[in-house]
C-alpha positions in Angstrom: -11.0 25.1 -10.6 -12.7 23.5 -7.9 -11.3 23.9 -4.2 -11.2 20.6 -1.9 -13.4 21.6 1.1 -13.5 18.1 2.7 -13.2 14.6 1.9 -13.4 11.1 3.8 -11.6 7.7 3.1 -13.9 4.9 3.7 -12.1 2.1 4.2 -8.4 2.3 3.6 -6.3 3.7 0.8 -2.9 2.5 -0.6 0.4 4.6 0.0 1.1 5.5 -3.3 -2.3 6.8 -4.2 -1.7 9.4 -1.4 2.1 10.4 -2.3 0.6 10.5 -6.3 -1.6 13.4 -4.8 0.4 14.9 -2.8 3.1 15.3 -5.5 0.1 16.7 -7.7 0.0 19.6 -5.2 3.6 19.7 -4.5 4.2 20.4 -8.2 1.0 22.9 -8.5 1.8 25.0 -5.4 5.4 25.0 -5.8 6.3 23.5 -2.7 9.4 21.4 -1.8 8.7 18.5 0.6 10.9 15.4 0.7 10.1 13.4 3.4 6.9 10.3 3.2 5.6 12.0 6.8 5.9 15.4 5.2 3.7 14.5 1.9 0.9 12.7 3.9 0.6 15.8 6.4 0.4 17.8 3.6 -2.0 16.1 1.2 -4.3 15.3 4.3 -4.7 19.0 4.8 -5.0 19.9 1.1 -7.7 17.1 0.6 -9.4 18.1 3.6 -9.0 14.6 5.0 -9.5 15.4 8.5 -12.7 17.6 7.9 -15.4 15.0 8.3 -13.3 12.5 11.0 -9.4 12.6 11.8 -7.9 10.9 9.4 -5.0 8.7 10.9 -2.6 7.2 8.3 -1.7 4.2 10.7 -5.3 3.0 10.6 -6.1 4.1 6.7 -3.0 3.5 4.9 -2.6 0.0 3.7 0.6 -0.2 3.7 0.9 1.1 7.8 -2.1 -1.2 8.7 -0.1 -4.3 7.0 3.1 -3.0 8.8 4.8 -3.6 5.3 8.4 -2.3 4.8 8.6 -1.6 1.0 12.6 -2.2 1.5 12.3 -5.5 3.4 12.0 -9.0 2.6 8.4 -8.9 1.0 9.9 -6.2 -1.5 12.6 -8.9 -2.7 10.7 -12.0 -2.3 9.4 -13.9 -5.7 5.7 -15.1 -6.0 6.6 -18.0 -5.2 7.9 -16.8 -1.3 5.1 -14.4 -0.8 2.3 -16.9 -1.4 3.9 -19.6 0.8 4.6 -17.0 3.4 1.1 -15.9 3.7 -1.1 -19.3 2.8 -0.6 -22.5 4.8 0.4 -25.6 2.9 -2.8 -27.5 3.7 -4.8 -24.5 2.2 -2.8 -25.1 -1.0 -3.4 -28.8 -0.9 -7.1 -28.4 -0.6 -7.3 -26.3 -3.3 -5.2 -28.5 -5.4 -2.4 -26.3 -5.7 1.5 -27.4 -5.1 4.3 -25.2 -5.2 7.5 -26.9 -6.2 10.7 -24.8 -5.7 13.4 -24.5 -8.5 16.5 -22.4 -8.6 15.6 -20.7 -11.4 12.2 -20.5 -11.6 8.4 -21.1 -9.7 6.1 -23.5 -10.8 3.2 -25.1 -10.0 0.3 -27.8 -10.9 -3.1 -28.1 -10.6 -5.2 -31.3 -9.9 
């Protein structure tokens, strides 16, 4: 049985990793938390993420940094739609990828 005294996140961390860690401690300690922000505050405390320097979820959690709405258009987009939204057409052409829309599937061809 090892107690966590303090820790530090270098870079960014996926939201799901923090929530899974929170769920582990919630179950272990028989705590009742539902809201995401409550779980985030809880796991920051349990892992001692504020012990080395202040842990700011808005600058450390990938989804918060990117402003990803997990229930928005990105979540329901196809891979093709995602690629088209983040990679400009000239770049795709430069690397030899051509995306063709189809009502039922996405296809690509490489030169």
